[in-house]
Wavefront OBJ file of the C-alpha trace (Angstrom):
o trace
v 81.111 56.398 72.895
v 79.615 58.471 70.060
v 79.431 57.672 66.906
v 81.837 60.682 65.558
v 84.394 59.425 67.973
v 84.387 56.016 67.266
v 84.753 57.573 63.580
v 87.836 59.541 64.632
v 89.456 56.623 66.309
v 88.989 54.294 63.271
v 90.315 56.969 61.056
v 93.438 57.482 63.325
v 94.254 53.743 63.032
v 93.533 53.817 59.248
v 96.069 56.943 58.621
v 98.449 55.593 60.820
v 98.579 52.072 58.785
v 99.148 54.100 55.700
v 101.510 56.366 57.248
v 103.395 53.743 58.760
v 103.466 51.767 55.458
v 104.409 55.093 53.607
v 101.471 54.551 51.103
v 98.248 56.805 51.259
v 96.065 55.852 48.519
v 92.386 54.395 48.057
v 93.949 50.677 47.373
v 95.405 51.280 51.320
v 92.183 52.422 52.797
v 90.425 49.335 50.948
v 93.050 47.057 52.638
v 92.393 48.138 55.765
v 88.726 47.922 55.841
v 89.046 44.582 54.614
v 90.530 43.464 57.849
v 88.578 46.290 60.165
v 85.785 47.322 58.606
v 84.213 50.065 60.267
v 80.640 49.926 61.550
v 77.969 51.130 59.485
v 77.119 53.723 61.910
v 80.600 55.234 61.769
v 81.583 54.474 58.010
v 80.097 57.899 56.726
v 82.299 60.118 59.008
v 85.229 57.625 58.897
v 85.348 58.093 55.204
v 85.044 61.762 55.286
v 87.853 62.132 57.521
v 90.091 59.422 55.767
v 89.719 60.701 52.131
v 89.517 64.280 53.204
v 93.059 63.995 54.895
v 94.264 62.308 52.136
v 93.119 64.678 49.350
v 94.106 67.540 51.368
v 97.418 66.104 53.104
v 99.651 68.568 51.474
v 97.732 71.909 52.915
v 97.461 70.189 56.048
v 101.001 69.328 56.795
v 101.997 72.781 55.579
v 99.596 74.140 58.197
v 100.841 71.887 60.778
v 104.672 72.473 60.463
v 103.891 76.196 60.457
v 102.699 76.006 63.991
v 104.912 73.306 65.202
v 107.696 75.235 66.304
v 110.917 73.236 66.346
v 109.027 70.143 65.096
v 109.006 68.821 61.893
v 106.245 66.486 60.767
v 108.388 63.381 59.918
v 109.986 63.610 63.477
v 106.868 63.493 65.390
v 105.307 60.166 66.588
v 102.972 58.628 63.874
v 99.959 58.818 66.126
v 100.578 62.340 66.934
v 101.068 63.592 63.399
v 98.051 61.513 62.279
v 95.931 62.962 65.053
v 97.132 66.496 64.170
v 95.774 65.663 60.538
v 92.278 64.724 61.566
v 91.891 67.483 63.501
v 93.606 69.894 61.321
v 91.303 68.582 58.801
v 88.127 69.417 60.687
v 89.335 72.826 61.645
v 90.032 73.691 57.845
v 87.480 71.734 56.106
v 84.402 70.783 58.309
v 83.065 74.389 59.319
v 79.987 72.347 60.764
v 82.240 71.070 63.565
v 82.837 73.629 66.328
v 86.838 74.218 66.797
v 86.568 73.507 70.355
v 84.991 70.062 69.465
v 87.549 69.338 67.013
v 90.240 70.156 69.324
v 89.130 68.334 72.367
v 88.212 65.137 70.352
v 92.246 65.390 69.123
v 93.480 65.866 72.352
v 91.353 62.904 73.627
v 92.690 60.743 70.870
v 96.076 61.731 71.667
v 95.827 60.983 75.356
v 94.397 57.642 74.259
v 97.014 56.437 71.823
v 99.807 58.607 72.312
v 102.290 59.509 75.007
v 101.760 61.264 78.415
v 102.537 64.422 76.590
v 100.649 64.312 73.364
v 97.443 65.771 74.577
v 99.269 68.962 75.328
v 101.339 68.917 72.315
v 98.308 68.403 70.111
v 96.508 71.097 71.814
v 99.265 73.733 71.603
v 99.376 73.255 67.574
v 95.847 73.229 66.958
v 94.824 75.866 69.242
v 97.661 78.019 67.111
v 95.906 76.914 63.926
v 92.450 77.727 65.250
v 93.429 81.321 66.150
v 95.244 81.688 62.875
v 91.844 80.791 61.013
v 89.873 83.234 63.379
v 92.182 85.862 62.500
v 91.957 85.431 58.874
v 95.504 84.386 58.122
v 94.467 80.845 57.132
v 91.154 80.270 55.073
v 88.989 77.456 55.916
v 87.082 75.936 53.003
v 84.269 74.386 53.388
v 83.255 71.147 51.570
v 80.294 69.050 51.183
v 79.439 65.476 52.368
v 81.065 64.199 49.085
v 84.385 65.769 49.979
v 83.945 68.566 47.438
v 84.325 72.246 47.903
v 81.300 73.821 48.305
l 1 2 3 4 5 6 7 8 9 10 11 12 13 14 15 16 17 18 19 20 21 22 23 24 25 26 27 28 29 30 31 32 33 34 35 36 37 38 39 40 41 42 43 44 45 46 47 48 49 50 51 52 53 54 55 56 57 58 59 60 61 62 63 64 65 66 67 68 69 70 71 72 73 74 75 76 77 78 79 80 81 82 83 84 85 86 87 88 89 90 91 92 93 94 95 96 97 98 99 100 101 102 103 104 105 106 107 108 109 110 111 112 113 114 115 116 117 118 119 120 121 122 123 124 125 126 127 128 129 130 131 132 133 134 135 136 137 138 139 140 141 142 143 144 145 146 147 148 149 150
């Protein structure tokens, strides 16, 4: 398993933990890491994803709601919701990652941790978001490694 794939899995678990506790905060990230410390090799990208999703959650959730026809975010499974948040964060804020890679990684996370339908559900929403970005309907923002906008 690649380092970034491992980082995504750990980020999903941390975001799921925070989502289920209805508290996305630095304190909850610390609490998660106290119990499940990410390996050194995976830590940097893990923190980029977790902190990025927390910082941009409002914009990410708005974009996901726009492309999830007939599904409100709060009605989705916790796994699907947080996989989508990671995938959308990558599409919107990580231009160094090819969109196809972000979408495929999200599909694989959904298949591994979600239901039988998760992969196609995630694919449909993230591909719609990708197309909107490609058409210029939604603006992707480049961030530096520190999480700040470039």
